[in-house]
N, C-alpha and C positions, 0 to 999 in steps of 0.2 A: 494449478495456474493454466491460464488461457491463452494459445499460441494460434498464428494464424495458419501455419505448415505444420503438419504431422511430423514429431520427432525433432522439432526446432528445441535448441537449447540456449540458455543464457550465457551470455559472454562473462558477465559479472558473476564471480564463484565466492563473493562476499557473504558472511552470515546476512541473513534477513534480506537478500536479492529479491527472491521470489516474491515476497510480501510487497516490497519496494514497485515492484515490476507489475503487480496485480493493482496496487494502488493508484501507479501513474495511468494505468491504460482505463481505469474506471472513471479517473478525474476527466481524462482527456475525450470521455465518451459521455460525460455529463453534460445537461442544458446549462449549467452556467458557463461552462468553457464554449461551447457552440454556439449558445445563443446570445448571451451575454458579452462575449469576446473578451473574457476576463483569465489572469493566469490561474492555474492549478492552487497554487499558493493563497490566491486572493480569493479563490473558491473555497478553500478549507477555513479560512476565517471569517467567511460569510455565515450567517445563521437564517438564511432566509427559505431555506426548504428546496434550493434548485440543486443542492448536490443530494446523490441517493442515500438511502441510509446504509447500504453495502459499502460506499465509500467512506462513510464516517466509520463505521464497523474495521473496514480495512486500516485504516488511520490509527485505531486504537490497537489494532493487531500488531500493525510496524512499530508502534509506539513501546510496545510490550516486550516485543522481540531484539529492541535494541536496549530497554532496560536491563533484559536477562543477560545482554553481554558483560554488563558490568557487575551482575549480582554472583558473588562468589559460590550459591548453593547449586548453581546452573551446571555444574558437573555431575550432581546427583539427579537431579532433577530432567535436565534436557532443556534446550531452548525452546522460548516458546513462539508459536506461530508455524509449528510445522507438522 
C-alpha cells in the first residue's frame, strides 16, 4: 500500500480495505479521471484503454478478496489479496 506520509495507517479496518484504498488511488491518478473528467466507476466500465493495467489488476484482486469473504474455505487458505 502506498501512502503519502511515513507510518500513515488506514482508518478503515474492514477486510479488503487496503486493496480498496490502492484501487481508489490508482483510479484517481488515471488519465480517465484526470483528463476525461469521469468518475472512477465510469472509468472502470469503459474499455478504451484510458485506465492502466495496474488498476484493472487491482480491481480483480479486490473482487477476489470480497469473494473470499463468502467462501467457507477461507479459514484454511486465508483471505486473497494479502
